[in-house]
C-alpha angles and dihedrals in degrees: 000000000000126000092261092058092046088052091054092052095053097040095100091042091053097045096044093044092050092049090053093048105039104010130226093295093055092048090049090059091048091051092052092049091049091048093050093047091054094042095120092055092047092047091051090051094049092044088072088063094050121088112242093232094061116110109252094240091058091049091051091050091051092048091048092050093049093048093049090046092055093046091050093051094045090049090053089047091054090047091054090048089051091059089062099029098121092053094041092048091052093046090049092051090055096050117117119231095262094043091047092053092051093044091052091051088054092044089054090049089050091051091050090048100046094061089064096050112122092192110050091193086078090067092078089060092048091055090048087056093050089051089053092048096049091054094056117113090220112023115212114205092197094053093043090049091049093054096043092046090050090052089049089059096052132086126211087259090056090050091049090057091048088053090051094050093045088066105034094165096054092108092059100035120098089201092058097072091118095050111121097220117028097170140359092270089065089056093048091050097045095050099031094235136140125246094252088057090050088053090052090054091052090050090052093049088050090052092056090042100245087120129035136191121253120196110213117190121197095222099187094052092045094050091047090050092050092047092051091050092049090053090049091049091049090051092050091050090049091052091048091050092051091049094050091046091053092049094048095048093042094227092147131033095217108022116190124216113224114247113277110249104222119207137176129215107222121186108203104215121167112208105197141158124254131173113270129226087256089050093052091048090047090052092052091045098054114004105034096169128055093222 
């Protein structure tokens, strides 16, 4: 096993032990010092992303912003870990060799991800997910990666709509008074958006399978509608038969066909969104409470 693999195995041991010993604030200072000491390497890396024609001072400002952004997000990540450190430390101590290796791979992926988060409020959900993963009897890297990568793609607005759909009866439930979003109007108000934008969010959540469509057919109304149209059709055929019989037998010089009674069979199907199995699992993985 090379040094890189050894480093992966002890990543959780190192982070959790340091949080217990020096706290999130102490680790934050260490991160900043490490970042400043490797500034040349980081600058060289970021220079590849910077167009040659940019004035150096602009490039430096961009690099500085990106570095500070990453430090800020990692500090928040460590702070969220600190809130659960006793539980996480115990879970980590009990991990088997194979589970620990897979958890550390996912912890490394989480660290890489969190530095890119635009909305740092999402970090709390990420730590919830790691706590869920570390408690599993048999940790699956693929499933953990799927859930973390899904969280990475979502905004706080997306998560709000998932919360809403996870509790579709909140509006009518007396026990749901503490639910954050009881209906779509709460979401519109909280995020200052229009309904068409809310619809776009639902469409996006459907695309990534957190929501699904459920076709609900009102059977009684549909059957009644079909029955009425069959009766109307029978009446029209009877009128047509009487008209043809009159014409053939010549009973009347100018026979008149009774007006055709037009009808329309209408199936009343409501195509609506509901939370999917994947969406419910995602909610339990990261969000847990609808508050």
